[in-house]
ROMI-940024 format. One record per residue (C-alpha): residue number from 1; residue in one letter; y, z, x. Coordinates in steps of 0.25 Angstrom, whole numbers, plus 5000, padded with zeros to 4 digits. Layout:
N
{NUM, 'A', {Y, Z, X}} ...
//
This chain:
320
{1, 'M', {5451, 5686, 5302}} {2, 'S', {5461, 5676, 5299}} {3, 'T', {5475, 5676, 5305}} {4, 'P', {5488, 5675, 5297}} {5, 'D', {5489, 5661, 5302}} {6, 'T', {5475, 5656, 5297}} {7, 'T', {5476, 5664, 5284}} {8, 'T', {5488, 5656, 5280}} {9, 'L', {5480, 5644, 5284}} {10, 'S', {5469, 5647, 5277}} {11, 'A', {5478, 5650, 5264}} {12, 'Q', {5485, 5638, 5265}} {13, 'L', {5470, 5630, 5267}} {14, 'R', {5467, 5637, 5254}} {15, 'A', {5479, 5632, 5246}} {16, 'A', {5476, 5618, 5251}} {17, 'L', {5462, 5619, 5245}} {18, 'A', {5465, 5623, 5232}} {19, 'L', {5476, 5612, 5232}} {20, 'T', {5465, 5601, 5237}} {21, 'N', {5457, 5605, 5226}} {22, 'T', {5467, 5601, 5216}} {23, 'E', {5470, 5590, 5223}} {24, 'I', {5455, 5586, 5221}} {25, 'K', {5454, 5588, 5207}} {26, 'I', {5468, 5581, 5203}} {27, 'A', {5464, 5568, 5212}} {28, 'D', {5450, 5568, 5204}} {29, 'T', {5459, 5569, 5191}} {30, 'R', {5467, 5557, 5196}} {31, 'I', {5457, 5548, 5199}} {32, 'A', {5455, 5544, 5184}} {33, 'Q', {5471, 5539, 5184}} {34, 'A', {5468, 5529, 5196}} {35, 'R', {5474, 5515, 5193}} {36, 'T', {5466, 5509, 5204}} {37, 'E', {5453, 5509, 5211}} {38, 'T', {5462, 5512, 5224}} {39, 'A', {5468, 5523, 5217}} {40, 'R', {5455, 5529, 5213}} {41, 'H', {5451, 5529, 5226}} {42, 'V', {5462, 5536, 5232}} {43, 'L', {5461, 5547, 5222}} {44, 'A', {5447, 5548, 5223}} {45, 'D', {5446, 5549, 5239}} {46, 'N', {5458, 5558, 5239}} {47, 'A', {5450, 5567, 5229}} {48, 'E', {5438, 5567, 5239}} {49, 'D', {5447, 5568, 5251}} {50, 'A', {5453, 5580, 5245}} {51, 'R', {5439, 5586, 5243}} {52, 'D', {5436, 5585, 5258}} {53, 'R', {5449, 5592, 5261}} {54, 'A', {5446, 5603, 5252}} {55, 'R', {5433, 5605, 5260}} {56, 'A', {5439, 5604, 5272}} {57, 'I', {5451, 5614, 5269}} {58, 'E', {5440, 5625, 5264}} {59, 'A', {5433, 5622, 5278}} {60, 'A', {5447, 5625, 5285}} {61, 'I', {5447, 5637, 5277}} {62, 'R', {5433, 5643, 5281}} {63, 'E', {5436, 5639, 5296}} {64, 'L', {5448, 5649, 5295}} {65, 'G', {5439, 5659, 5289}} {66, 'D', {5444, 5659, 5276}} {67, 'V', {5436, 5656, 5263}} {68, 'P', {5441, 5645, 5253}} {69, 'E', {5444, 5650, 5239}} {70, 'L', {5433, 5647, 5231}} {71, 'V', {5441, 5647, 5217}} {72, 'A', {5451, 5637, 5225}} {73, 'P', {5443, 5624, 5222}} {74, 'F', {5442, 5627, 5207}} {75, 'V', {5457, 5632, 5205}} {76, 'G', {5461, 5618, 5213}} {77, 'R', {5452, 5610, 5203}} {78, 'G', {5457, 5620, 5191}} {79, 'A', {5472, 5617, 5195}} {80, 'A', {5469, 5602, 5195}} {81, 'A', {5462, 5602, 5181}} {82, 'V', {5474, 5609, 5176}} {83, 'K', {5483, 5599, 5185}} {84, 'A', {5476, 5587, 5179}} {85, 'V', {5477, 5591, 5165}} {86, 'V', {5492, 5594, 5166}} {87, 'D', {5495, 5580, 5173}} {88, 'Q', {5490, 5573, 5160}} {89, 'A', {5502, 5579, 5153}} {90, 'Q', {5512, 5577, 5164}} {91, 'P', {5519, 5563, 5166}} {92, 'F', {5511, 5555, 5177}} {93, 'D', {5522, 5557, 5189}} {94, 'E', {5522, 5572, 5187}} {95, 'A', {5507, 5572, 5187}} {96, 'L', {5508, 5566, 5201}} {97, 'L', {5519, 5573, 5205}} {98, 'G', {5509, 5585, 5203}} {99, 'D', {5498, 5577, 5212}} {100, 'L', {5510, 5576, 5223}} {101, 'S', {5514, 5591, 5222}} {102, 'L', {5501, 5595, 5225}} {103, 'E', {5499, 5585, 5235}} {104, 'H', {5511, 5590, 5244}} {105, 'Q', {5507, 5604, 5242}} {106, 'L', {5494, 5600, 5249}} {107, 'L', {5501, 5593, 5260}} {108, 'D', {5511, 5603, 5263}} {109, 'R', {5500, 5614, 5264}} {110, 'A', {5492, 5604, 5273}} {111, 'R', {5504, 5604, 5283}} {112, 'Y', {5506, 5619, 5281}} {113, 'I', {5491, 5621, 5284}} {114, 'K', {5491, 5610, 5297}} {115, 'A', {5504, 5620, 5302}} {116, 'L', {5496, 5632, 5300}} {117, 'A', {5483, 5627, 5306}} {118, 'T', {5491, 5621, 5318}} {119, 'T', {5497, 5635, 5320}} {120, 'T', {5483, 5644, 5319}} {121, 'G', {5476, 5633, 5329}} {122, 'Q', {5468, 5627, 5317}} {123, 'P', {5465, 5612, 5322}} {124, 'Q', {5454, 5610, 5310}} {125, 'V', {5463, 5614, 5301}} {126, 'V', {5475, 5606, 5308}} {127, 'A', {5465, 5595, 5304}} {128, 'L', {5463, 5597, 5290}} {129, 'A', {5478, 5599, 5288}} {130, 'R', {5481, 5586, 5294}} {131, 'R', {5470, 5580, 5285}} {132, 'L', {5476, 5586, 5273}} {133, 'I', {5491, 5581, 5276}} {134, 'T', {5486, 5567, 5278}} {135, 'A', {5478, 5568, 5264}} {136, 'H', {5489, 5576, 5255}} {137, 'T', {5501, 5565, 5261}} {138, 'E', {5491, 5554, 5258}} {139, 'T', {5491, 5559, 5244}} {140, 'V', {5505, 5561, 5242}} {141, 'D', {5508, 5548, 5246}} {142, 'W', {5499, 5542, 5235}} {143, 'L', {5504, 5551, 5224}} {144, 'T', {5518, 5548, 5228}} {145, 'T', {5514, 5533, 5228}} {146, 'V', {5508, 5533, 5213}} {147, 'L', {5520, 5541, 5209}} {148, 'T', {5528, 5531, 5215}} {149, 'E', {5519, 5520, 5208}} {150, 'D', {5522, 5526, 5194}} {151, 'A', {5537, 5528, 5197}} {152, 'L', {5537, 5512, 5200}} {153, 'G', {5531, 5511, 5186}} {154, 'G', {5517, 5508, 5190}} {155, 'P', {5506, 5505, 5192}} {156, 'A', {5502, 5519, 5199}} {157, 'A', {5489, 5521, 5206}} {158, 'L', {5486, 5531, 5196}} {159, 'R', {5487, 5529, 5181}} {160, 'H', {5494, 5538, 5171}} {161, 'T', {5486, 5546, 5162}} {162, 'R', {5489, 5542, 5147}} {163, 'L', {5495, 5557, 5145}} {164, 'Q', {5503, 5556, 5159}} {165, 'T', {5509, 5541, 5152}} {166, 'G', {5512, 5548, 5140}} {167, 'T', {5518, 5561, 5145}} {168, 'G', {5527, 5552, 5155}} {169, 'T', {5532, 5543, 5142}} {170, 'L', {5535, 5556, 5136}} {171, 'V', {5541, 5561, 5147}} {172, 'K', {5551, 5549, 5147}} {173, 'L', {5554, 5550, 5132}} {174, 'V', {5558, 5566, 5134}} {175, 'N', {5566, 5562, 5145}} {176, 'L', {5575, 5551, 5138}} {177, 'P', {5589, 5553, 5140}} {178, 'V', {5597, 5561, 5129}} {179, 'S', {5606, 5550, 5127}} {180, 'W', {5596, 5542, 5120}} {181, 'S', {5600, 5545, 5105}} {182, 'A', {5590, 5550, 5095}} {183, 'R', {5595, 5536, 5087}} {184, 'G', {5589, 5529, 5099}} {185, 'L', {5576, 5535, 5099}} {186, 'D', {5575, 5535, 5085}} {187, 'R', {5576, 5519, 5085}} {188, 'V', {5566, 5519, 5097}} {189, 'L', {5556, 5527, 5089}} {190, 'D', {5560, 5518, 5076}} {191, 'T', {5555, 5507, 5085}} {192, 'V', {5542, 5513, 5088}} {193, 'R', {5539, 5516, 5074}} {194, 'A', {5541, 5501, 5070}} {195, 'T', {5532, 5497, 5080}} {196, 'P', {5518, 5497, 5071}} {197, 'P', {5506, 5501, 5071}} {198, 'A', {5505, 5514, 5080}} {199, 'L', {5520, 5519, 5085}} {200, 'G', {5526, 5520, 5071}} {201, 'E', {5512, 5528, 5067}} {202, 'W', {5514, 5535, 5078}} {203, 'L', {5527, 5539, 5075}} {204, 'A', {5525, 5541, 5060}} {205, 'Q', {5515, 5552, 5063}} {206, 'G', {5526, 5559, 5072}} {207, 'V', {5520, 5556, 5086}} {208, 'H', {5531, 5562, 5096}} {209, 'A', {5540, 5551, 5104}} {210, 'G', {5533, 5554, 5117}} {211, 'D', {5519, 5550, 5109}} {212, 'V', {5524, 5537, 5103}} {213, 'A', {5528, 5533, 5118}} {214, 'V', {5515, 5537, 5123}} {215, 'K', {5507, 5529, 5112}} {216, 'T', {5517, 5517, 5113}} {217, 'L', {5513, 5516, 5127}} {218, 'S', {5499, 5516, 5124}} {219, 'A', {5501, 5507, 5113}} {220, 'S', {5510, 5496, 5122}} {221, 'R', {5521, 5494, 5111}} {222, 'D', {5528, 5485, 5118}} {223, 'A', {5537, 5480, 5107}} {224, 'A', {5541, 5493, 5102}} {225, 'L', {5543, 5498, 5116}} {226, 'A', {5552, 5488, 5120}} {227, 'T', {5560, 5487, 5107}} {228, 'A', {5561, 5505, 5109}} {229, 'E', {5565, 5501, 5123}} {230, 'Q', {5577, 5491, 5118}} {231, 'V', {5582, 5502, 5109}} {232, 'A', {5582, 5512, 5120}} {233, 'R', {5591, 5504, 5128}} {234, 'D', {5599, 5501, 5116}} {235, 'E', {5602, 5516, 5116}} {236, 'G', {5606, 5517, 5129}} {237, 'A', {5592, 5525, 5134}} {238, 'D', {5590, 5518, 5146}} {239, 'T', {5581, 5528, 5151}} {240, 'A', {5572, 5527, 5138}} {241, 'A', {5571, 5512, 5138}} {242, 'G', {5566, 5513, 5152}} {243, 'A', {5556, 5522, 5148}} {244, 'L', {5551, 5513, 5136}} {245, 'H', {5553, 5501, 5145}} {246, 'S', {5543, 5507, 5155}} {247, 'I', {5533, 5510, 5144}} {248, 'R', {5535, 5497, 5138}} {249, 'T', {5533, 5490, 5152}} {250, 'A', {5520, 5498, 5155}} {251, 'T', {5512, 5493, 5145}} {252, 'S', {5517, 5479, 5141}} {253, 'T', {5511, 5466, 5148}} {254, 'P', {5520, 5456, 5154}} {255, 'E', {5519, 5443, 5151}} {256, 'P', {5514, 5432, 5164}} {257, 'E', {5527, 5427, 5166}} {258, 'E', {5535, 5441, 5167}} {259, 'L', {5525, 5445, 5180}} {260, 'P', {5531, 5446, 5192}} {261, 'I', {5520, 5435, 5198}} {262, 'A', {5522, 5420, 5193}} {263, 'A', {5510, 5413, 5188}} {264, 'Y', {5502, 5427, 5187}} {265, 'D', {5490, 5421, 5180}} {266, 'E', {5488, 5409, 5189}} {267, 'L', {5487, 5419, 5201}} {268, 'T', {5474, 5425, 5208}} {269, 'V', {5473, 5440, 5211}} {270, 'A', {5476, 5437, 5225}} {271, 'D', {5489, 5430, 5222}} {272, 'I', {5493, 5441, 5213}} {273, 'T', {5490, 5451, 5224}} {274, 'D', {5500, 5444, 5233}} {275, 'A', {5511, 5443, 5222}} {276, 'I', {5510, 5458, 5219}} {277, 'K', {5513, 5462, 5234}} {278, 'E', {5526, 5455, 5232}} {279, 'L', {5530, 5462, 5220}} {280, 'T', {5542, 5473, 5221}} {281, 'E', {5544, 5479, 5208}} {282, 'P', {5535, 5488, 5201}} {283, 'A', {5536, 5482, 5187}} {284, 'D', {5531, 5469, 5193}} {285, 'I', {5521, 5475, 5199}} {286, 'R', {5517, 5483, 5185}} {287, 'A', {5519, 5470, 5177}} {288, 'V', {5507, 5462, 5186}} {289, 'L', {5498, 5474, 5184}} {290, 'I', {5501, 5475, 5169}} {291, 'Y', {5499, 5460, 5167}} {292, 'E', {5487, 5459, 5176}} {293, 'Q', {5480, 5471, 5169}} {294, 'A', {5484, 5464, 5156}} {295, 'N', {5476, 5452, 5160}} {296, 'K', {5466, 5451, 5172}} {297, 'D', {5466, 5464, 5178}} {298, 'R', {5462, 5461, 5191}} {299, 'H', {5460, 5473, 5201}} {300, 'G', {5467, 5465, 5212}} {301, 'V', {5480, 5463, 5206}} {302, 'A', {5480, 5478, 5200}} {303, 'A', {5476, 5483, 5214}} {304, 'A', {5488, 5474, 5220}} {305, 'V', {5497, 5479, 5209}} {306, 'Q', {5494, 5495, 5214}} {307, 'S', {5496, 5491, 5229}} {308, 'R', {5509, 5484, 5228}} {309, 'L', {5515, 5495, 5219}} {310, 'T', {5509, 5506, 5229}} {311, 'A', {5517, 5498, 5240}} {312, 'I', {5529, 5499, 5232}} {313, 'A', {5527, 5514, 5228}} {314, 'H', {5525, 5516, 5244}} {315, 'E', {5538, 5510, 5246}} {316, 'V', {5546, 5516, 5236}} {317, 'A', {5539, 5531, 5239}} {318, 'G', {5541, 5530, 5253}} {319, 'L', {5528, 5530, 5258}} {320, 'S', {5523, 5522, 5270}} 
//
């Protein structure tokens, strides 16, 4: 018969199992958003490791004389499926913050499980808890890095879905400062209306401003956005101008002479990789990636870009 202490331990293991099943589903859904093969492998390995951890937790529950809840895996998968759908209607950062919240829950429970197992003399569960702590600490660090990469302007290891990109743009528009006058907004929209053919048609059909911003991004209407950005600055709406500028620079391809690496087109992949290691500004790193993708699109350059931005993100986030 279970003692009160082992009952508490068993309950915590069952809670960890339910959360782990949710983690598995989320990792599976994130694989499609991986920007690189490295990120794809990280997510696939995490999902498989989580399955192994789930089996280990189930075994630990049985060793304590308890029975894992048969419905828990289905509840976890169902919760994760719902979360995956909800995430598509959130900005990218909010979706990842939700993932981080889940990992922190798992990490905190793993630490508590270790304490309970130590108190009740369960060395096998202590070893399991150490494994869980290591796994969730690594995942927290990885997600923190991805968020930091995104905050720096990217490229992040995970891609935004189309809906996440659109929602993020809409959030920026909704949160524009009230000091931006109605006249200023009208002038920006007039500028967009004057840009043929698609943008004017969307507005003529009564499309909302947020939808216009999303479709503007998709259409890469750099000239319209540049003019709209200048109008916003003339109106004193620097935050709005900054949002428009970030959209414009994210979609435009720089000229060779604008790149931070001189004589770029004459260099080998090895030369470019070495030069990327010396870059310190995320904007310069993005410029290289955008130009490379629009031209030769070499995997080695893309990998070097991601590696360098990850290193900067680690420094910014204070990760070792």
